[in-house]
Steps between C-alpha positions, in 0.01 A plus 500: 500500500859376501774757549655426156164542329424820689841646416457407133154654482630811680787537252251461211277769645801732543588440133148590397522832689850575367389439143167687527503810286176675591493746791384351829317682782729635771317315782548170319870568443547587865336176613713301255806687624431411861425135434807469278729652764359272774515191277867570427584596859627833376439748775727775369364851485328600175753628249310769316654848469155647566417525872122476436540171312719367779229595748231314303725193466586503871129531585419201279763298681368604840147397397623155396755448781305221671486282192736205481724421203277225355184708548670789323580272204144371490359856524727618219394210276132560580525873419670431169234244405215732602626834368736426213435155356127557438 
């Protein structure tokens, strides 16, 4: 897949998640969070005011730390297709 096509599909998947109004399972949200952060090369610490949420987010990032940027985009897109766009 070309980089432009991958980026466009990734942005479309992000828009789907951002516009989704039903509650999503926490484990799905954490995976999406980690893939999103890696895809955008944003390695800042989680910004929640709740330490427990920060711990879960940090753990999700640690679990996905060996994934490259393109693979993170592809994984994000696949998760959205599988779990949200049924």
